[in-house]
PDB file of N, CA, C and O in Angstrom:
ATOM      1  N   MET A   1    -134.504 -83.427 200.255  1.00  0.00           N
ATOM      2  CA  MET A   1    -133.318 -82.516 199.825  1.00  0.00           C
ATOM      3  C   MET A   1    -133.446 -81.039 200.251  1.00  0.00           C
ATOM      4  O   MET A   1    -134.427 -80.316 200.074  1.00  0.00           O
ATOM      5  N   LYS A   2    -132.210 -80.704 200.878  1.00  0.00           N
ATOM      6  CA  LYS A   2    -132.387 -78.968 201.383  1.00  0.00           C
ATOM      7  C   LYS A   2    -132.049 -78.192 200.343  1.00  0.00           C
ATOM      8  O   LYS A   2    -131.232 -78.475 199.467  1.00  0.00           O
ATOM      9  N   THR A   3    -132.710 -77.168 200.450  1.00  0.00           N
ATOM     10  CA  THR A   3    -132.744 -76.274 199.389  1.00  0.00           C
ATOM     11  C   THR A   3    -132.268 -74.793 200.245  1.00  0.00           C
ATOM     12  O   THR A   3    -132.082 -74.690 201.457  1.00  0.00           O
ATOM     13  N   ARG A   4    -132.146 -73.734 199.213  1.00  0.00           N
ATOM     14  CA  ARG A   4    -131.594 -72.422 199.649  1.00  0.00           C
ATOM     15  C   ARG A   4    -132.359 -72.000 200.838  1.00  0.00           C
ATOM     16  O   ARG A   4    -131.706 -71.582 201.794  1.00  0.00           O
ATOM     17  N   SER A   5    -133.878 -72.053 200.939  1.00  0.00           N
ATOM     18  CA  SER A   5    -134.618 -71.740 202.082  1.00  0.00           C
ATOM     19  C   SER A   5    -134.087 -72.364 203.171  1.00  0.00           C
ATOM     20  O   SER A   5    -134.372 -71.830 204.243  1.00  0.00           O
ATOM     21  N   ASN A   6    -133.453 -73.261 203.211  1.00  0.00           N
ATOM     22  CA  ASN A   6    -132.874 -74.080 204.497  1.00  0.00           C
ATOM     23  C   ASN A   6    -131.770 -73.227 204.996  1.00  0.00           C
ATOM     24  O   ASN A   6    -131.390 -73.450 206.146  1.00  0.00           O
ATOM     25  N   LEU A   7    -131.191 -72.279 204.313  1.00  0.00           N
ATOM     26  CA  LEU A   7    -129.655 -71.732 204.796  1.00  0.00           C
ATOM     27  C   LEU A   7    -130.339 -70.654 206.012  1.00  0.00           C
ATOM     28  O   LEU A   7    -131.405 -70.040 206.025  1.00  0.00           O
ATOM     29  N   ARG A   8    -129.430 -70.721 206.810  1.00  0.00           N
ATOM     30  CA  ARG A   8    -129.659 -69.690 207.954  1.00  0.00           C
ATOM     31  C   ARG A   8    -129.268 -68.261 207.583  1.00  0.00           C
ATOM     32  O   ARG A   8    -128.673 -68.056 206.525  1.00  0.00           O
ATOM     33  N   ARG A   9    -129.608 -67.178 208.489  1.00  0.00           N
ATOM     34  CA  ARG A   9    -129.310 -65.679 208.243  1.00  0.00           C
ATOM     35  C   ARG A   9    -127.840 -65.475 207.886  1.00  0.00           C
ATOM     36  O   ARG A   9    -127.598 -64.736 206.932  1.00  0.00           O
ATOM     37  N   GLY A  10    -126.737 -66.103 208.608  1.00  0.00           N
ATOM     38  CA  GLY A  10    -125.398 -65.954 208.388  1.00  0.00           C
ATOM     39  C   GLY A  10    -125.213 -66.659 207.095  1.00  0.00           C
ATOM     40  O   GLY A  10    -124.527 -66.031 206.289  1.00  0.00           O
ATOM     41  N   GLN A  11    -125.660 -67.818 206.702  1.00  0.00           N
ATOM     42  CA  GLN A  11    -125.258 -68.256 205.554  1.00  0.00           C
ATOM     43  C   GLN A  11    -125.882 -67.555 204.124  1.00  0.00           C
ATOM     44  O   GLN A  11    -125.354 -67.681 203.019  1.00  0.00           O
ATOM     45  N   LEU A  12    -126.910 -66.924 204.358  1.00  0.00           N
ATOM     46  CA  LEU A  12    -127.364 -65.849 203.071  1.00  0.00           C
ATOM     47  C   LEU A  12    -126.589 -64.972 203.222  1.00  0.00           C
ATOM     48  O   LEU A  12    -126.195 -64.570 202.128  1.00  0.00           O
ATOM     49  N   PHE A  13    -126.029 -64.304 204.286  1.00  0.00           N
ATOM     50  CA  PHE A  13    -125.177 -63.230 204.129  1.00  0.00           C
ATOM     51  C   PHE A  13    -123.676 -63.632 203.356  1.00  0.00           C
ATOM     52  O   PHE A  13    -123.052 -62.947 202.544  1.00  0.00           O
ATOM     53  N   PHE A  14    -123.296 -65.138 203.970  1.00  0.00           N
ATOM     54  CA  PHE A  14    -121.996 -65.332 202.988  1.00  0.00           C
ATOM     55  C   PHE A  14    -122.235 -65.481 201.557  1.00  0.00           C
ATOM     56  O   PHE A  14    -121.365 -65.148 200.752  1.00  0.00           O
ATOM     57  N   ASP A  15    -123.563 -66.048 201.117  1.00  0.00           N
ATOM     58  CA  ASP A  15    -124.023 -66.078 199.827  1.00  0.00           C
ATOM     59  C   ASP A  15    -123.912 -64.546 199.223  1.00  0.00           C
ATOM     60  O   ASP A  15    -123.113 -64.317 198.315  1.00  0.00           O
ATOM     61  N   ARG A  16    -124.666 -63.615 199.713  1.00  0.00           N
ATOM     62  CA  ARG A  16    -124.802 -62.398 199.317  1.00  0.00           C
ATOM     63  C   ARG A  16    -123.395 -61.954 199.068  1.00  0.00           C
ATOM     64  O   ARG A  16    -123.082 -61.686 197.908  1.00  0.00           O
ATOM     65  N   ILE A  17    -122.417 -61.834 200.130  1.00  0.00           N
ATOM     66  CA  ILE A  17    -120.985 -61.322 199.910  1.00  0.00           C
ATOM     67  C   ILE A  17    -120.313 -61.961 198.804  1.00  0.00           C
ATOM     68  O   ILE A  17    -119.833 -61.184 197.978  1.00  0.00           O
ATOM     69  N   ILE A  18    -120.178 -63.095 198.612  1.00  0.00           N
ATOM     70  CA  ILE A  18    -119.651 -63.929 197.536  1.00  0.00           C
ATOM     71  C   ILE A  18    -120.008 -63.640 196.169  1.00  0.00           C
ATOM     72  O   ILE A  18    -119.206 -63.811 195.251  1.00  0.00           O
ATOM     73  N   ARG A  19    -121.274 -63.174 195.984  1.00  0.00           N
ATOM     74  CA  ARG A  19    -121.635 -62.749 194.609  1.00  0.00           C
ATOM     75  C   ARG A  19    -121.615 -61.459 194.535  1.00  0.00           C
ATOM     76  O   ARG A  19    -121.770 -61.102 193.367  1.00  0.00           O
ATOM     77  N   SER A  20    -121.482 -60.509 195.336  1.00  0.00           N
ATOM     78  CA  SER A  20    -121.480 -58.998 195.206  1.00  0.00           C
ATOM     79  C   SER A  20    -119.743 -58.507 195.083  1.00  0.00           C
ATOM     80  O   SER A  20    -119.366 -57.403 194.689  1.00  0.00           O
ATOM     81  N   VAL A  21    -119.048 -59.396 195.433  1.00  0.00           N
ATOM     82  CA  VAL A  21    -117.422 -58.875 195.629  1.00  0.00           C
ATOM     83  C   VAL A  21    -116.602 -59.552 194.630  1.00  0.00           C
ATOM     84  O   VAL A  21    -116.591 -60.781 194.565  1.00  0.00           O
ATOM     85  N   ARG A  22    -115.853 -58.750 193.776  1.00  0.00           N
ATOM     86  CA  ARG A  22    -115.229 -59.357 192.683  1.00  0.00           C
ATOM     87  C   ARG A  22    -114.375 -60.301 193.226  1.00  0.00           C
ATOM     88  O   ARG A  22    -114.505 -61.393 192.674  1.00  0.00           O
ATOM     89  N   ARG A  23    -113.444 -60.271 194.223  1.00  0.00           N
ATOM     90  CA  ARG A  23    -112.736 -61.322 194.902  1.00  0.00           C
ATOM     91  C   ARG A  23    -113.080 -61.359 196.349  1.00  0.00           C
ATOM     92  O   ARG A  23    -113.487 -60.349 196.925  1.00  0.00           O
ATOM     93  N   VAL A  24    -112.944 -62.360 196.873  1.00  0.00           N
ATOM     94  CA  VAL A  24    -113.512 -62.617 198.241  1.00  0.00           C
ATOM     95  C   VAL A  24    -112.689 -63.705 198.962  1.00  0.00           C
ATOM     96  O   VAL A  24    -112.477 -64.694 198.261  1.00  0.00           O
ATOM     97  N   LEU A  25    -112.222 -63.736 200.103  1.00  0.00           N
ATOM     98  CA  LEU A  25    -111.746 -64.648 200.969  1.00  0.00           C
ATOM     99  C   LEU A  25    -112.519 -64.889 202.272  1.00  0.00           C
ATOM    100  O   LEU A  25    -112.528 -64.165 203.268  1.00  0.00           O
ATOM    101  N   LEU A  26    -113.157 -66.029 202.076  1.00  0.00           N
ATOM    102  CA  LEU A  26    -114.328 -66.375 203.331  1.00  0.00           C
ATOM    103  C   LEU A  26    -113.455 -67.171 204.306  1.00  0.00           C
ATOM    104  O   LEU A  26    -112.867 -68.220 204.043  1.00  0.00           O
ATOM    105  N   VAL A  27    -113.460 -66.554 205.402  1.00  0.00           N
ATOM    106  CA  VAL A  27    -112.725 -67.360 206.706  1.00  0.00           C
ATOM    107  C   VAL A  27    -113.700 -67.352 208.040  1.00  0.00           C
ATOM    108  O   VAL A  27    -114.119 -66.374 208.658  1.00  0.00           O
ATOM    109  N   ALA A  28    -113.867 -68.395 208.220  1.00  0.00           N
ATOM    110  CA  ALA A  28    -114.860 -68.682 209.505  1.00  0.00           C
ATOM    111  C   ALA A  28    -114.379 -69.888 210.042  1.00  0.00           C
ATOM    112  O   ALA A  28    -113.632 -70.629 209.404  1.00  0.00           O
ATOM    113  N   LYS A  29    -114.793 -70.138 211.253  1.00  0.00           N
ATOM    114  CA  LYS A  29    -114.306 -71.343 212.015  1.00  0.00           C
ATOM    115  C   LYS A  29    -115.165 -72.566 211.593  1.00  0.00           C
ATOM    116  O   LYS A  29    -116.355 -72.446 211.302  1.00  0.00           O
ATOM    117  N   MET A  30    -114.550 -73.659 211.576  1.00  0.00           N
ATOM    118  CA  MET A  30    -115.243 -75.069 211.428  1.00  0.00           C
ATOM    119  C   MET A  30    -116.597 -75.138 212.016  1.00  0.00           C
ATOM    120  O   MET A  30    -116.817 -74.653 213.126  1.00  0.00           O
ATOM    121  N   GLY A  31    -117.538 -75.736 211.298  1.00  0.00           N
ATOM    122  CA  GLY A  31    -118.702 -76.114 211.618  1.00  0.00           C
ATOM    123  C   GLY A  31    -119.811 -74.651 211.614  1.00  0.00           C
ATOM    124  O   GLY A  31    -120.987 -74.642 211.978  1.00  0.00           O
ATOM    125  N   SER A  32    -119.145 -73.695 211.179  1.00  0.00           N
ATOM    126  CA  SER A  32    -119.995 -72.320 210.922  1.00  0.00           C
ATOM    127  C   SER A  32    -121.202 -72.290 210.031  1.00  0.00           C
ATOM    128  O   SER A  32    -122.220 -71.632 210.244  1.00  0.00           O
ATOM    129  N   GLY A  33    -120.940 -73.178 208.878  1.00  0.00           N
ATOM    130  CA  GLY A  33    -121.680 -73.299 207.790  1.00  0.00           C
ATOM    131  C   GLY A  33    -121.444 -72.592 206.603  1.00  0.00           C
ATOM    132  O   GLY A  33    -122.255 -71.828 206.078  1.00  0.00           O
ATOM    133  N   LYS A  34    -120.150 -72.898 206.122  1.00  0.00           N
ATOM    134  CA  LYS A  34    -119.326 -72.061 205.056  1.00  0.00           C
ATOM    135  C   LYS A  34    -119.795 -72.786 203.671  1.00  0.00           C
ATOM    136  O   LYS A  34    -119.947 -72.149 202.628  1.00  0.00           O
ATOM    137  N   THR A  35    -119.979 -74.000 203.765  1.00  0.00           N
ATOM    138  CA  THR A  35    -119.889 -74.870 202.558  1.00  0.00           C
ATOM    139  C   THR A  35    -121.001 -74.652 201.591  1.00  0.00           C
ATOM    140  O   THR A  35    -120.786 -74.423 200.401  1.00  0.00           O
ATOM    141  N   ALA A  36    -122.312 -74.734 202.166  1.00  0.00           N
ATOM    142  CA  ALA A  36    -123.572 -74.758 201.424  1.00  0.00           C
ATOM    143  C   ALA A  36    -123.642 -73.487 200.948  1.00  0.00           C
ATOM    144  O   ALA A  36    -123.932 -73.529 199.753  1.00  0.00           O
ATOM    145  N   PRO A  37    -123.463 -72.021 201.471  1.00  0.00           N
ATOM    146  CA  PRO A  37    -123.727 -71.005 200.647  1.00  0.00           C
ATOM    147  C   PRO A  37    -122.523 -70.571 199.559  1.00  0.00           C
ATOM    148  O   PRO A  37    -122.626 -69.879 198.546  1.00  0.00           O
ATOM    149  N   VAL A  38    -121.503 -71.139 200.056  1.00  0.00           N
ATOM    150  CA  VAL A  38    -120.497 -71.025 198.904  1.00  0.00           C
ATOM    151  C   VAL A  38    -120.835 -71.853 197.734  1.00  0.00           C
ATOM    152  O   VAL A  38    -120.837 -71.340 196.615  1.00  0.00           O
ATOM    153  N   LEU A  39    -121.091 -72.969 197.892  1.00  0.00           N
ATOM    154  CA  LEU A  39    -121.662 -74.217 196.637  1.00  0.00           C
ATOM    155  C   LEU A  39    -122.775 -73.140 195.970  1.00  0.00           C
ATOM    156  O   LEU A  39    -122.740 -72.785 194.792  1.00  0.00           O
ATOM    157  N   LEU A  40    -123.759 -72.696 196.950  1.00  0.00           N
ATOM    158  CA  LEU A  40    -124.820 -71.979 195.978  1.00  0.00           C
ATOM    159  C   LEU A  40    -124.593 -70.565 195.366  1.00  0.00           C
ATOM    160  O   LEU A  40    -125.386 -70.038 194.587  1.00  0.00           O
ATOM    161  N   ALA A  41    -123.487 -70.032 195.776  1.00  0.00           N
ATOM    162  CA  ALA A  41    -122.762 -68.828 195.178  1.00  0.00           C
ATOM    163  C   ALA A  41    -122.256 -69.180 194.072  1.00  0.00           C
ATOM    164  O   ALA A  41    -122.489 -68.621 193.001  1.00  0.00           O
ATOM    165  N   ILE A  42    -121.538 -70.114 194.232  1.00  0.00           N
ATOM    166  CA  ILE A  42    -120.650 -70.690 192.687  1.00  0.00           C
ATOM    167  C   ILE A  42    -121.824 -71.048 191.667  1.00  0.00           C
ATOM    168  O   ILE A  42    -121.931 -70.559 190.543  1.00  0.00           O
ATOM    169  N   ARG A  43    -122.622 -71.912 192.198  1.00  0.00           N
ATOM    170  CA  ARG A  43    -123.483 -72.302 191.099  1.00  0.00           C
ATOM    171  C   ARG A  43    -124.357 -71.248 190.483  1.00  0.00           C
ATOM    172  O   ARG A  43    -124.653 -71.337 189.291  1.00  0.00           O
ATOM    173  N   LYS A  44    -124.775 -70.280 191.206  1.00  0.00           N
ATOM    174  CA  LYS A  44    -125.126 -68.818 190.723  1.00  0.00           C
ATOM    175  C   LYS A  44    -124.481 -68.290 189.589  1.00  0.00           C
ATOM    176  O   LYS A  44    -124.944 -68.042 188.476  1.00  0.00           O
ATOM    177  N   LEU A  45    -122.915 -68.103 190.207  1.00  0.00           N
ATOM    178  CA  LEU A  45    -122.116 -67.324 189.334  1.00  0.00           C
ATOM    179  C   LEU A  45    -121.927 -68.124 188.069  1.00  0.00           C
ATOM    180  O   LEU A  45    -122.194 -67.499 187.043  1.00  0.00           O
ATOM    181  N   LEU A  46    -121.520 -69.383 187.915  1.00  0.00           N
ATOM    182  CA  LEU A  46    -121.496 -70.221 186.932  1.00  0.00           C
ATOM    183  C   LEU A  46    -122.916 -70.224 185.922  1.00  0.00           C
ATOM    184  O   LEU A  46    -122.854 -70.116 184.697  1.00  0.00           O
ATOM    185  N   ASP A  47    -124.040 -70.352 186.607  1.00  0.00           N
ATOM    186  CA  ASP A  47    -125.188 -70.404 185.606  1.00  0.00           C
ATOM    187  C   ASP A  47    -125.196 -68.997 185.064  1.00  0.00           C
ATOM    188  O   ASP A  47    -125.249 -68.898 183.838  1.00  0.00           O
ATOM    189  N   GLY A  48    -125.153 -67.926 185.764  1.00  0.00           N
ATOM    190  CA  GLY A  48    -125.408 -66.743 185.344  1.00  0.00           C
ATOM    191  C   GLY A  48    -123.862 -66.226 184.171  1.00  0.00           C
ATOM    192  O   GLY A  48    -123.735 -65.108 183.673  1.00  0.00           O
ATOM    193  N   MET A  49    -123.041 -67.214 184.020  1.00  0.00           N
ATOM    194  CA  MET A  49    -122.212 -66.823 183.218  1.00  0.00           C
ATOM    195  C   MET A  49    -121.238 -65.503 183.500  1.00  0.00           C
ATOM    196  O   MET A  49    -120.527 -64.840 182.744  1.00  0.00           O
ATOM    197  N   GLU A  50    -121.538 -65.411 185.000  1.00  0.00           N
ATOM    198  CA  GLU A  50    -120.723 -64.038 185.695  1.00  0.00           C
ATOM    199  C   GLU A  50    -119.170 -64.860 185.778  1.00  0.00           C
ATOM    200  O   GLU A  50    -118.206 -64.095 185.771  1.00  0.00           O
ATOM    201  N   VAL A  51    -118.957 -65.890 185.832  1.00  0.00           N
ATOM    202  CA  VAL A  51    -117.540 -66.517 186.032  1.00  0.00           C
ATOM    203  C   VAL A  51    -117.624 -67.656 185.319  1.00  0.00           C
ATOM    204  O   VAL A  51    -118.717 -68.189 185.131  1.00  0.00           O
ATOM    205  N   THR A  52    -116.419 -68.192 184.813  1.00  0.00           N
ATOM    206  CA  THR A  52    -116.404 -69.370 184.033  1.00  0.00           C
ATOM    207  C   THR A  52    -115.244 -70.081 184.872  1.00  0.00           C
ATOM    208  O   THR A  52    -114.788 -70.999 184.191  1.00  0.00           O
ATOM    209  N   LYS A  53    -114.701 -69.994 185.929  1.00  0.00           N
ATOM    210  CA  LYS A  53    -113.670 -70.786 186.664  1.00  0.00           C
ATOM    211  C   LYS A  53    -114.049 -70.086 188.339  1.00  0.00           C
ATOM    212  O   LYS A  53    -114.457 -68.970 188.662  1.00  0.00           O
ATOM    213  N   VAL A  54    -113.705 -71.292 189.143  1.00  0.00           N
ATOM    214  CA  VAL A  54    -113.455 -70.661 190.488  1.00  0.00           C
ATOM    215  C   VAL A  54    -112.476 -71.503 191.056  1.00  0.00           C
ATOM    216  O   VAL A  54    -112.259 -72.638 190.630  1.00  0.00           O
ATOM    217  N   LEU A  55    -111.802 -70.922 192.122  1.00  0.00           N
ATOM    218  CA  LEU A  55    -110.712 -71.501 192.886  1.00  0.00           C
ATOM    219  C   LEU A  55    -111.063 -71.769 194.124  1.00  0.00           C
ATOM    220  O   LEU A  55    -111.450 -70.851 194.847  1.00  0.00           O
ATOM    221  N   ILE A  56    -111.006 -72.796 194.487  1.00  0.00           N
ATOM    222  CA  ILE A  56    -111.444 -73.181 196.144  1.00  0.00           C
ATOM    223  C   ILE A  56    -110.132 -73.887 196.701  1.00  0.00           C
ATOM    224  O   ILE A  56    -109.559 -74.805 196.113  1.00  0.00           O
ATOM    225  N   VAL A  57    -109.766 -73.382 197.811  1.00  0.00           N
ATOM    226  CA  VAL A  57    -108.723 -73.775 198.468  1.00  0.00           C
ATOM    227  C   VAL A  57    -109.287 -74.343 199.777  1.00  0.00           C
ATOM    228  O   VAL A  57    -109.886 -73.607 200.561  1.00  0.00           O
ATOM    229  N   ALA A  58    -109.066 -75.865 200.056  1.00  0.00           N
ATOM    230  CA  ALA A  58    -109.825 -76.331 201.169  1.00  0.00           C
ATOM    231  C   ALA A  58    -108.735 -77.540 201.431  1.00  0.00           C
ATOM    232  O   ALA A  58    -108.088 -78.172 200.597  1.00  0.00           O
ATOM    233  N   PRO A  59    -108.747 -77.647 202.820  1.00  0.00           N
ATOM    234  CA  PRO A  59    -108.010 -79.016 203.042  1.00  0.00           C
ATOM    235  C   PRO A  59    -108.440 -80.361 202.139  1.00  0.00           C
ATOM    236  O   PRO A  59    -109.584 -80.414 201.688  1.00  0.00           O
ATOM    237  N   ARG A  60    -107.559 -81.364 201.907  1.00  0.00           N
ATOM    238  CA  ARG A  60    -107.873 -82.572 201.204  1.00  0.00           C
ATOM    239  C   ARG A  60    -109.215 -83.146 201.668  1.00  0.00           C
ATOM    240  O   ARG A  60    -110.236 -83.139 200.980  1.00  0.00           O
ATOM    241  N   ARG A  61    -109.124 -83.563 202.707  1.00  0.00           N
ATOM    242  CA  ARG A  61    -110.328 -84.306 203.467  1.00  0.00           C
ATOM    243  C   ARG A  61    -111.561 -83.394 203.162  1.00  0.00           C
ATOM    244  O   ARG A  61    -112.497 -84.083 202.759  1.00  0.00           O
ATOM    245  N   VAL A  62    -111.758 -82.506 203.206  1.00  0.00           N
ATOM    246  CA  VAL A  62    -112.761 -81.552 202.999  1.00  0.00           C
ATOM    247  C   VAL A  62    -113.195 -81.578 201.573  1.00  0.00           C
ATOM    248  O   VAL A  62    -114.340 -81.846 201.207  1.00  0.00           O
ATOM    249  N   ALA A  63    -112.092 -81.249 200.719  1.00  0.00           N
ATOM    250  CA  ALA A  63    -112.331 -81.334 199.279  1.00  0.00           C
ATOM    251  C   ALA A  63    -112.851 -82.830 198.669  1.00  0.00           C
ATOM    252  O   ALA A  63    -113.558 -82.989 197.674  1.00  0.00           O
ATOM    253  N   GLU A  64    -112.353 -83.770 199.463  1.00  0.00           N
ATOM    254  CA  GLU A  64    -112.623 -85.070 198.666  1.00  0.00           C
ATOM    255  C   GLU A  64    -113.987 -85.706 199.282  1.00  0.00           C
ATOM    256  O   GLU A  64    -114.723 -86.340 198.526  1.00  0.00           O
ATOM    257  N   ASN A  65    -114.330 -85.538 200.669  1.00  0.00           N
ATOM    258  CA  ASN A  65    -115.666 -85.886 201.304  1.00  0.00           C
ATOM    259  C   ASN A  65    -116.575 -85.172 201.525  1.00  0.00           C
ATOM    260  O   ASN A  65    -117.715 -85.453 201.153  1.00  0.00           O
ATOM    261  N   THR A  66    -116.262 -84.032 202.212  1.00  0.00           N
ATOM    262  CA  THR A  66    -117.393 -83.023 202.975  1.00  0.00           C
ATOM    263  C   THR A  66    -118.039 -82.367 201.541  1.00  0.00           C
ATOM    264  O   THR A  66    -119.246 -82.494 201.334  1.00  0.00           O
ATOM    265  N   TRP A  67    -117.347 -81.805 200.764  1.00  0.00           N
ATOM    266  CA  TRP A  67    -117.895 -81.357 199.567  1.00  0.00           C
ATOM    267  C   TRP A  67    -119.055 -82.046 198.621  1.00  0.00           C
ATOM    268  O   TRP A  67    -120.119 -81.563 198.234  1.00  0.00           O
ATOM    269  N   PRO A  68    -118.391 -83.539 198.349  1.00  0.00           N
ATOM    270  CA  PRO A  68    -119.260 -84.103 197.301  1.00  0.00           C
ATOM    271  C   PRO A  68    -120.565 -84.488 197.932  1.00  0.00           C
ATOM    272  O   PRO A  68    -121.657 -84.386 197.372  1.00  0.00           O
ATOM    273  N   GLU A  69    -120.290 -85.092 199.551  1.00  0.00           N
ATOM    274  CA  GLU A  69    -121.445 -85.277 200.378  1.00  0.00           C
ATOM    275  C   GLU A  69    -122.658 -83.879 200.415  1.00  0.00           C
ATOM    276  O   GLU A  69    -123.869 -83.982 200.216  1.00  0.00           O
ATOM    277  N   GLU A  70    -122.048 -82.881 200.664  1.00  0.00           N
ATOM    278  CA  GLU A  70    -122.848 -81.663 200.650  1.00  0.00           C
ATOM    279  C   GLU A  70    -123.532 -81.414 199.349  1.00  0.00           C
ATOM    280  O   GLU A  70    -124.716 -81.079 199.364  1.00  0.00           O
ATOM    281  N   ILE A  71    -122.826 -81.562 198.117  1.00  0.00           N
ATOM    282  CA  ILE A  71    -123.488 -81.534 196.533  1.00  0.00           C
ATOM    283  C   ILE A  71    -124.485 -82.484 196.494  1.00  0.00           C
ATOM    284  O   ILE A  71    -125.471 -82.138 195.843  1.00  0.00           O
ATOM    285  N   GLU A  72    -124.522 -83.557 196.986  1.00  0.00           N
ATOM    286  CA  GLU A  72    -125.388 -84.500 196.859  1.00  0.00           C
ATOM    287  C   GLU A  72    -126.573 -84.313 197.607  1.00  0.00           C
ATOM    288  O   GLU A  72    -127.639 -84.739 197.162  1.00  0.00           O
ATOM    289  N   GLY A  73    -126.515 -83.774 198.600  1.00  0.00           N
ATOM    290  CA  GLY A  73    -127.362 -83.624 199.605  1.00  0.00           C
ATOM    291  C   GLY A  73    -128.575 -82.004 199.518  1.00  0.00           C
ATOM    292  O   GLY A  73    -129.580 -81.702 200.161  1.00  0.00           O
ATOM    293  N   TRP A  74    -127.858 -81.355 198.464  1.00  0.00           N
ATOM    294  CA  TRP A  74    -128.705 -80.023 198.237  1.00  0.00           C
ATOM    295  C   TRP A  74    -129.265 -79.835 196.982  1.00  0.00           C
ATOM    296  O   TRP A  74    -128.734 -80.404 196.029  1.00  0.00           O
ATOM    297  N   ASP A  75    -130.329 -79.078 196.795  1.00  0.00           N
ATOM    298  CA  ASP A  75    -130.863 -78.668 195.434  1.00  0.00           C
ATOM    299  C   ASP A  75    -130.463 -77.204 195.301  1.00  0.00           C
ATOM    300  O   ASP A  75    -131.185 -76.350 195.816  1.00  0.00           O
ATOM    301  N   PHE A  76    -129.382 -76.867 194.657  1.00  0.00           N
ATOM    302  CA  PHE A  76    -129.074 -75.622 194.483  1.00  0.00           C
ATOM    303  C   PHE A  76    -129.520 -74.893 193.507  1.00  0.00           C
ATOM    304  O   PHE A  76    -128.902 -73.907 193.104  1.00  0.00           O
ATOM    305  N   SER A  77    -130.647 -75.289 193.009  1.00  0.00           N
ATOM    306  CA  SER A  77    -131.480 -74.290 192.103  1.00  0.00           C
ATOM    307  C   SER A  77    -132.105 -73.339 192.479  1.00  0.00           C
ATOM    308  O   SER A  77    -132.712 -72.640 191.667  1.00  0.00           O
TER     309      SER A  77
END
């Protein structure tokens, strides 16, 4: 199972930005490693009761296939 320690330096930066800015639009090219840090940040924000909802805008295929696969493959604790 992959964990937070498996994130690359750039991904840890994504995680910090998402959690430190009230509203954020994260835009990066495909394959740049956005999914895992976004999921990690969302988990932390929800668990810490800092937010109660999140809005994710993604292509349908990514939302239906990529995200569920990533969620199953990571331990976001």
